[in-house]
C-alpha positions as CSV (number, residue, x, y, z in Angstrom):
1,M,-68.8,42.3,101.1
2,D,-72.1,43.9,102.2
3,A,-73.8,42.4,99.1
4,I,-72.8,38.8,100.0
5,V,-72.4,38.8,103.8
6,D,-74.8,40.1,106.5
7,V,-72.4,41.1,109.2
8,Q,-74.1,41.2,112.6
9,T,-71.1,41.7,114.9
10,V,-67.5,42.9,114.5
11,I,-65.0,41.6,117.1
12,R,-62.2,44.0,117.7
13,L,-59.2,42.8,119.7
14,E,-57.2,45.8,121.0
15,S,-53.7,46.0,122.4
16,S,-51.0,48.6,122.6
17,S,-47.8,48.2,120.6
18,E,-46.0,47.5,123.8
19,T,-48.5,44.7,124.7
20,V,-48.1,43.2,121.2
21,L,-44.3,43.2,121.6
22,A,-44.6,41.7,125.1
23,R,-46.9,38.9,123.8
24,I,-44.4,38.1,121.0
25,G,-41.5,38.2,123.4
26,T,-43.1,35.8,125.8
27,N,-44.5,33.6,123.0
28,V,-47.8,33.3,124.8
29,G,-49.4,31.0,122.2
30,G,-46.3,28.9,121.7
31,D,-46.1,29.6,118.0
32,R,-43.5,32.3,117.7
33,A,-40.3,30.1,117.5
34,D,-38.0,30.6,114.6
35,R,-39.9,33.7,113.4
36,T,-37.6,36.2,111.6
37,D,-40.3,39.0,111.3
38,D,-40.9,39.7,114.9
39,D,-38.3,42.4,115.5
40,P,-39.8,45.6,117.0
41,A,-39.4,47.7,113.8
42,A,-41.2,45.1,111.7
43,V,-44.0,44.7,114.3
44,E,-44.5,48.5,114.4
45,R,-44.8,48.6,110.6
46,K,-47.3,45.7,110.7
47,L,-49.3,47.5,113.4
48,E,-49.4,50.7,111.4
49,I,-50.7,48.8,108.3
50,Y,-53.2,46.9,110.5
51,H,-54.6,50.2,112.0
52,A,-54.7,51.9,108.6
53,R,-56.7,49.1,107.1
54,S,-58.9,48.1,110.0
55,A,-60.0,51.5,111.3
56,P,-62.0,52.3,108.2
57,L,-63.7,48.9,108.3
58,V,-64.7,49.3,111.9
59,E,-66.1,52.8,111.1
60,H,-68.0,51.4,108.1
61,Y,-69.7,48.8,110.1
62,R,-70.4,51.2,113.0
63,R,-72.2,53.5,110.5
64,Q,-74.2,50.5,109.3
65,G,-75.4,49.9,112.9
66,V,-73.4,46.7,113.4
67,T,-72.5,45.8,116.9
68,I,-68.8,46.4,117.6
69,L,-67.4,44.3,120.5
70,T,-64.0,45.4,121.7
71,V,-61.8,43.2,123.9
72,Q,-58.7,44.6,125.6
73,V,-55.9,42.0,125.3
74,T,-53.1,42.1,127.8
75,A,-49.6,40.6,127.4
76,E,-50.4,37.7,129.7
77,M,-53.8,36.6,128.4
78,T,-54.1,33.2,126.8
79,A,-56.3,32.5,123.9
80,S,-58.8,30.9,126.3
81,Q,-58.8,34.1,128.5
82,V,-59.3,36.3,125.4
83,Y,-62.3,34.1,124.5
84,E,-63.7,34.3,128.0
85,A,-63.3,38.1,127.9
86,L,-65.1,38.2,124.6
87,C,-68.0,36.1,125.9
88,A,-68.3,38.4,128.9
89,T,-68.5,41.5,126.6
90,Q,-72.0,42.9,126.4
91,P,-73.2,44.2,123.0
């Protein structure tokens, strides 16, 4: 990717497993209805895969000197609130 994209900033949304499960349970975004892959065991597996794949990418860009913006996402935050938190994050 480095040869074709000049990454200036990486945005990292961070939540605990408990927070992710709570967000799914409350259907914060309104798009979780009829999902069959949201049971806690499946979510834990997905989170393990996500962390295994994203951590090396974040480190790669950190070593390249790319700005890493991290936003802590809570169970109650709406997409608009996540965006506001991102906008308030200082590089």
